N, C-alpha and C positions, 0 to 999 in steps of 0.2 A: 526552255524547260520549266523555269520558275515564273517568269513575268506574265505568260499567257494563262496560267492556271492558278496562281496564288490569289486567294480571297483574303484581304486584310481584315475583313469582319469576322471571318470563321476560322481561318487556318492558323496553326501555331507557327512559331518562328522556324525558319529554315536552319537546319543543322546537318553537317556532313560528318564532323568528327566530334565525339563527346569529350568531356573533361578529362577522361583517362587516356586520350590519344587514340581511341578505337574509332575506326570508320563505321558509322551506323547507317550511311546512306551511300553505298558504293556506286550506285548507278549515277549519282550526281557528282562523283569525285572528278575534279578538273584534271586535264591531261597536263601534268607538270613533270619535268624530268627531275632526277635526284639533285642535280646542280641547281635547278630553279628553287626547289624546296629548301636547300641549304642556304641559298641567298635570302629567301624569305625569313628564315630563322635568324641568320646572322644580322640582318637589318634590325629585326625586333630586339635582339640581344644587345646590339650596339646602342639602340635607342635607350635601353634601360641602363646601360653603363653610363651614358651621358647624363641621364636623369639623376642617378645616384650621386655622381660627382658634382653636378651642378647644384644639387640641394646642399651638399656639403660646403661648397664655395659660398653659397648664399648665406648659410647660417654663420659662416666665418666673417661675413661682412665684405666679401670680395666680389659679390655679384648682386645685381638688383633683383627686384621681384621676378619670380620664375613660375611658370605654369607646368607642373609635372604631368607626364603622360602614363604614369604607372597604371597598368591594367588595360590600356586602350591600344596597345601595339598592333594587335592583329586587325582591329578595325581599320587602322591607318595603312599598314603595309599590305594587307590583303587586298584592299580596294585599289590602291594606287598601282600595284603590280599588274592589275588587269588592264591598265590603260597603256597607251604608247608614250614614248618619251616626248613626242611632239604635242601631246594633249596638254591642255592648260589646267592649272589648279588654282582655285580661289579659296585660300585657307582662312581660318579664324586665327587663333593664337596657340592651339594645342595640337599641332600636326608635325611633331618632330620626325616620326617615322616616315611621313610623306616626303619631307624635305630630304632626308637621308637617302631614300629610294630614288628620288629624282636627281640626286647628285649634288645637292647643295653643300658647299664646303662647310666643314664644322666651324672654321674660323668665322664665317659669316654669321652662323647661328649664335655663337658666343658673343659676337660683336653686338648683335641685336639686343640680347638679354643683358649685355653690359651697359646698355643705354645709348649705343651708337646706331642710329637708324640706317646708316650706310651698310650695315650688315644685311639688310634686305635688298640690296642691289645685287641680284643674283647674276651668274654667268648667263649669256644669251640662250644657251641650250637648256638651261633649267627653267622651264616655263611655269614658275610659281610666282604668283603675285605677292606683294608685301603683306605682312600681317595686317588684318583689318580688325581693329579693336572694337569699333561700334558694332554691336551685336547684330548679326544676320545681314549686314550691309554687303558682305562679300558675295552673297547669293545673287544680288543685282549685277555684281561684276562678272560672275560666272555666266549669267544670262547674256550680258553684253558681249562677252568673248565668243560665245556660241553664235550669237547673231552676226558678229563680224566675220567669223570663220565661214559661215554659210554665204554671206554677201561676197566674200573674196573667192568663193568656189573651192574652198579647202575642206578636207574631210576631218578636221580637228574636232575633238570633243572637249568640253569644259566640265570639270568636276568641282562642285561647290560643297564645302564642308561646313557644318554648323552643329552646335550643341543642342540638346533638347530644349533648353530655355530660349534659344533663338527662334523656335517655332512659334513663340508668342508674339513675336515682332511683325510689324506690317511688311517689312522687307521680305520676309519668308514667303508670305502669301502673294505679294506682288510679283516676286521672281518666279514662283511656280506657275502663276496664272499666265504671265506673259510667255514663258517658255512653252507652256502647253498650247496656248492659242496659236503661237507661231511655229509649233512643232520643232523646237530648237534642239540641237544635239547637246543636251545638258544632262548631267547626272547629279542629283542632289543627295548628299549622304549626311544623314543626322547621326551624330555620335551621341546616342542616348545613354549617357553615363549615370543616369538616375537623378542628377542634381544640377541645378542652375545656381552655382555657388552653394547656398544652403537651402534652396527651395527644391523640394522633391518634385519629381515628374508629375505625380498625380495632382499636384496643386497647379501645375502649368496648364493642364487641359483635361476636360471631361472625357475626351475620346479614349477608347480602350487601348488604342495603339497610336503611335505617330504615323505609322505607314498608312492607316486608313484615311488620313487627310488627303492622300492623293486622289481619292475618289471624287472630291469636290472639283478637281481640275481635269478629270477624264484621262488620267495618266496611271500607269502601273505603280502600285505601292507595295513594297514587301518589307517584312520584318525578318532580320537575319541575326543568328547568334554572333554577336560582334567579337567574341573571344574565340571563334572558330575561324582560323585564317583560310581554310579551304572553302568554307561557305561564303566568306566575304569575297574571296577571289571569283568564285563561280558566278555569284549573282551579279557582281559589278561587271564582270566580263560580258555577261549577257546584256546588261544595261548599256554598256559602252558600245557593243556591236550594234545594238538596236538604234542608239543614237546616231551612230556613224552611217547607218543605212538610210537615215532620214526619217525614222519612225518616231522621233520625238523623245521627251525627257522621261526620267524614272525617278521615283523617290524611294530611297533605301533607308530604313531605320536599322542601324546597327545597335543591337541591344547589348550594352556592356556595362562597365562599372569603373568609376574613378576611385581607385584604391588609395590614392594620395589626397593631398589637399587641393582645393580649387587653384590656389596659387600659394606661394610662400607667405603671403599675408593672411591666409585663412587658417582657422583652427577647426577642422572637421569634427573633433570630439564633442563640440558644442551641439551638433545637430544629428549625430548618428552614433551608434554603439559599436564597440570594437567587434562584437559577435557578428554583426552584419558584414563588416569588412572581412573577417575571417572566413565567412561562408563564401564570399566571392573569391577570396584568395585561393580557395580550393579549385576555382575555375580558371586559374591564371593562364592566359593565352600562350605564354612562352613555355611554361611547364608542359602544357598540353601537346604542343608541337614537338618539344624535345622527347617526350615519351614515344611519340609516333616515330620519330627519326631513329631512336635508339632501337626500337622494335624492328625497324626496317633496315638496321645495320648501316646507316649513312651518317651516324654521329655517335660519339662516345665521350667519356669524361676527359680523355687526353686531348681531344679536339676542342672541347669546351674550355679547358684550362689554357691552352695555347691561344685560342681566340680572345679570351678575356684579357690575358696578359698583354697581348699586342694592342688591343683597342684601348684598354685602360691607360697604357703608357702614352699612346697618341693623344687621348683626350686631355691628360694632364699637361703634356707639352703644348698642345694647341691653346689651352686656356692660359698658360703662363705667358705665351707670346701675346695673346690679346690683352692680358692684364698689364703688360708692359707698354703697349703701344696703342691700345684701343680707346683711350679716353677721347671724348668729343672735345675739340677745341672750344674754349670759353666763348669765342665769338659766335659759334654756331647756335649757342643757346639764345642769342639776342637777334640773330639775323634770320632772313628768309620768311618773315611775316610781313614786313613792309619793305617797299623799295629802298627806303632809307630809314634808319632808326629814328623813332620819335624822341623828343626830348626826355621823356620819362624813361624810355628804354636805354638811352644813352647814359643817363644818370645812374641807372641800375648797373649797367655794364662797368662804368668807371669804378663804382663802389665795390663791386665784386672783384674787379681786377686789383684794386688797391688792397683788398682783404687777403687775396691769395699771395700778393707780393709780400705782405707783412708776415704771413704764415710761412713764407719760403717755399710756396708750391709753384 
């Protein structure tokens, strides 16, 4: 419906549900049951509860640097819901909704942001690669996963996620070019939240859209309202199905907005005005879907309150568990780089060990 007809040089972004929760393109509405829609909403709402709590813990000095997802929940949940559980995901570092929908344990997620990299050792059935901090490098991994799946005769699809700033990296172009030439089962999703830390999208590229970059590689490229979960689901489903048939990769630009800071080390008030954030707050993806569900009589304030209470309690209990037992052993800070510690590393280790002993830690 979309991939064969969308012209990224001429067409406006794809939207099915507007900011008021009204369906404006009923012919494109995906076939989702009420139960499936509720699951989409609950995953997004759960993501925001975790976000809000984690920000509090970080400000209290109980958590390390954290990357909020506020405003990007529909981009993440809508896209991953269109894939199979057996499909692979190569994330960057702002994919909380994807981790949750795929079944990543909250304890693992907290462990990672607590500074313990073993949090990224996911259960075998959760096919999500560890966080890739080097910008856009995960797209190479997604391409490799897709290549491996085809080599093994499997019909798995690999989804690679990146921010708009990542499209300025060579890895982005190399991954798209290789996937296109090899016609690999890959879906590239750019979370265009308008900023690469403090650098606006218009400074990243002269191109009118990120979606039109697909033209250089001979693959479909579409721009989607990233705050419209139905549009994200419908377009990603078409791209995933296309990849699984053997018709090659797709580039999806999810046009959204990061309402929070880049990370908890960032101060967004330095490079944008509150009025801009307020304008996007009116397009909140969670509020949008909740309005639709209330109108459809599959959600209400009572369900909202009960869901919040249950999840908020679980989030607090899980974090307290991680806080008590999630610290990385001192030895791990100095090991796993060399087969044996170098003299300098050993001296540093002994000095730090003596310091902790003196402090009674």
